[in-house]
N, C-alpha and C positions, 0 to 999 in steps of 0.2 A: 894708760890702759889700751891695749891693742886687741884688735879683733882677729881671732884665729880664722874664722870663715863665716860666711853668711849665705843662706839659701832662701830664696824668695818663694812664696806661693803666689803665682800669678792668677789672673782672673779665674775664679772657681768654675765658671761655665766650661772651661776647657778640660777640667780634670775630675771634679768630684760630684758628690751627691747621688746616692742611690739608696734603695731600701735595704735595711740591715739584713733581712732574711736572704735577699739575693747576694749580699756581700758575703754572708757566711758560706753559702754554697760555692761561690767563686773562690774564696780563700781555701776551702777544703781541696779543691781540684787543681789549684795552681802550684807550680813548683817555686818555692822561695828562692831557688838558685837563679831565678830571673835576675836577682841582684847579686853582684859580686861583693864578697866580703873583703875589705881592704885592711884587715888585721888591726884595726883600731878598737878602742874600748867602746862598749855600749853602756847605757845607763843600767845599773843593776841595783838590786836591793830595794830598800824603801827610799823613794825619792819624793821630796816635798815640792809641791807646786805652789809658789808664792805669787800673789797678784799685786801688781803696781798699777793703780788706777790714776790716769792722768787726764784731768779735765772733770767735767760735771757728769756724773752718773747717778741716776735715781737708785734708791735702795732696791726697787723691783728689778732694775737692770743688772745690778750686781748679783742679785740672787740667781738670775738666769745662768750666769757664768759659774758661780759657786756651785750650784746644783749639778751642773754638767761635770765639773771636776770631781765632785763627790761620787757621782754615778759611775765613774770609771772603775772604782774599786769596790762597788757595791756587790756583795756576795749573793744576795737574794733579790730576785725580781720576778713578780708575777707576769709582767708584760714581756712578751717575746716577739721579736728579737729585742735584746737589751743592749745598752751601751757597754756594759761590762763584758758581755759575751763578745761583742765586736772587738773591744780592746784586748781581750784574751788572745787574739790571733797573733799578737807580738811574740808569744811564747815560741812560735815556730822558728823565728829567727835566732833566738837564744839557744835553742837546742842544736842548731847547726854548728855552733862554735865548739871546737874540740878543746875541752878544758877538763881538768880533774874535778873541778867544782861545777855543779849545775848552776846555771845563771837564770835569774828571773828578775822581773821588775814589778814593783808595786808603787803606784802613784797615790799620794795622800795629800789632802788639802792642807795648806800651810797658813802663812800669815798674809795679811792684806795691808797695803800702804796706799794712802790717798793723797794726791796732790791736786786738789780741786782748783787752786788758784793758778795752776800752770806756771810754776816757778821758772821754767825755761822758755816761756812764751808759747805761742800757738802755731809756730812753724818750726818743726824739729828736723834736725839732720839725723842720720843713722848713728852718728857718734853720740849725739845727745840721748837717743833711745837707749844705747848701751850704757850710758851713764845712769839713766833711770833704772835700768835693769840691775845695776850693781848695788842699788840701795837695799835689795832683798838679801836674805841669808844666802850664802854662796856654798855652804857645805852640803853636798848631796841634795841639790835642789835644781829646779827649773824656775827661773824668774820670768814671769809673763807680764809684759807691759801692754796695757790696754788704753788706747787713746780715744777720746770722745769725738762726737761727730763734727765739732767745730775746730778740731786740731788737724793741721796739715802736717804730713810727714814726708820726708824725701822719698820720691818714687811712688807714693801712695796714689792709686787710681791710674797713674800713667804706665806703671810697669809691675805693680804688685799690690796685693791685698794684705799681706803680712810677710813675715820672714822669721827664720830661726838661725841661730849661730852660736858661737862661743866667744867668751871674753876672758882675757888673762885675769886671774884672781890672786889675791894674797893668801887665800885659803886653799889648802889641798882639797880637791873636789871629790875624787873617787876613793873609797875605802881601800887602804892597802896599796895605793898606787900614788906615785909622785906625779900627779897630773894637775897642774895649777891652772885649771880653767873651769869655768862654770857655763852651763847652757842657758840661753835666754830665748824668748819668743816675743815678737811684737805683732799685734793685730789691731787694726783701726776700725772704728765704726764708720761705715760707708754711707749711712742713711741719707745724709744731705750732700754728699760729695760724688759718690759713684755707685749707687745701689744696683744699677744694671750690670755692673762689672763684678762687684764683690759680695752681693747679697742674693744672687740667683740661687734657687728658683722662687724665692719669696718676693722678687721684683722682676718686672719685665726686662729681659736681656736687651742690651744695646744692639748686639749683632745676632744673626741667625734667625731661626724660626721664632715667631712671636706668639708662642703658646701662652695661655693665661697663667699668671704666676700662682703658686700655691699660697694658701693663707699661712702666714708666719705662726708657728705654734704658740708663741707667747704674745702674739699681736704686736711684735716689735721687729720690724724688718731688719733694722741695723744690728740689734743684738743677736737675733737668731742667725743672721749671716756671719757674725763674729764667731759664734759657736762652731759653725761648719769649718771656718778657716782655722780656728784654734785646734779642732780635732785633727785636721790634716797635719798641722805643724807639730803637734804632740807626737804623732806617729813618726814623722821624719826625725824629730829630736831624739826619740827613744832608740831608733835603729841607726842613726847617723849623727850623733851629737856633736862630734868634733871634726867632721869632714872626712873621716877615714873608717867609717863603718860600712853599712850596706847601702849601695847605690849602684846605678849603672850610668854609663856615659862619662863625659869629661868631668873632672872634679870641680871645674869652675862653674859648670851648669849641670849638675847631676839630676837624674830622676830618682826619686826616693819612694818610700812606701806609699805615700799619698799621691804621687804624681806620675807613676810609671805605667799606668793603665789608662791612657786617654781613650775615650770612646767606650769604655766598659761601664755600664750603668745598670739600673734595673731593667727588666725585660722590656724590650721595645724602645729603649731610650736612645736619644741622639742629642747633639748639642742644641740647647734651647728647650729640650723636653726632658723632664726628670724620669720618665718611664712609668710603667704600670706598677704603682705602689700597692703593697699589700693593704687591703682595707680601703683602697681608694684614696683620692687626693686629700681628703679631710683627715686621714690618719697620718698627719705630718710628723708626729713624734717618733715615727719609725724611719724617718729620713736620717741618714748619716753619711759619713765619708767613705769613699771607695779607696781601698788600698790593697796592694797585692800581698 
């Protein structure tokens, strides 16, 4: 099993976290051609998001991630801004592709696999992460590996909070195309290892201004931080699943939908400060990821 490519999301304090209302206004005004399209396939149609839990997660922790995935495709929401409205901005990129068929993407919640006993140990290489990802269904799917707070992963905390990439599969991935790869994502729980790097603004940052952290919406710094990283990686996976979709910069270290706007946050934001959130800092459910 060989990796086609892998893209990291490094410390989130450098790239993400803003109010969704601000994100919507930014998205409306920005030119998506900020990203060059490299003529590769995007994820289209109904794509299943499968979760592979590695290590010990409480049912309440699993519910946090599961609810977020379900909210991506929710059609009705009284609360505004909503996660589904934020995710709908992906349509802008699909409309730019010149094709006889209109393309779109719908993410749906799929299956869950649990490996509570950590069958591969508690110190994983990226190759082992890819092996875990391959345990999920590979046809029209994104397999998400989630590691618990006592599991070390190669590069975790030192250079990344999560990553996405693609792995060669025995199953054809894209409908109507002979593309034998499937997309995967890995995100780690940083609560006990590096929350100041991978769970900001719900934890005090290690570097930069030391503004008071926001209260984690689910009172779980590690899991709420995982949601932020997962959202960013899903945006990158949708628009650049195999390394030849939308991105700017060198292919070996590209900037993608969730990482190409460093320094653009909610009004008045700067590294170490999340900005002026709608409803105040207690309205944490309206925090989400920044992407162009």
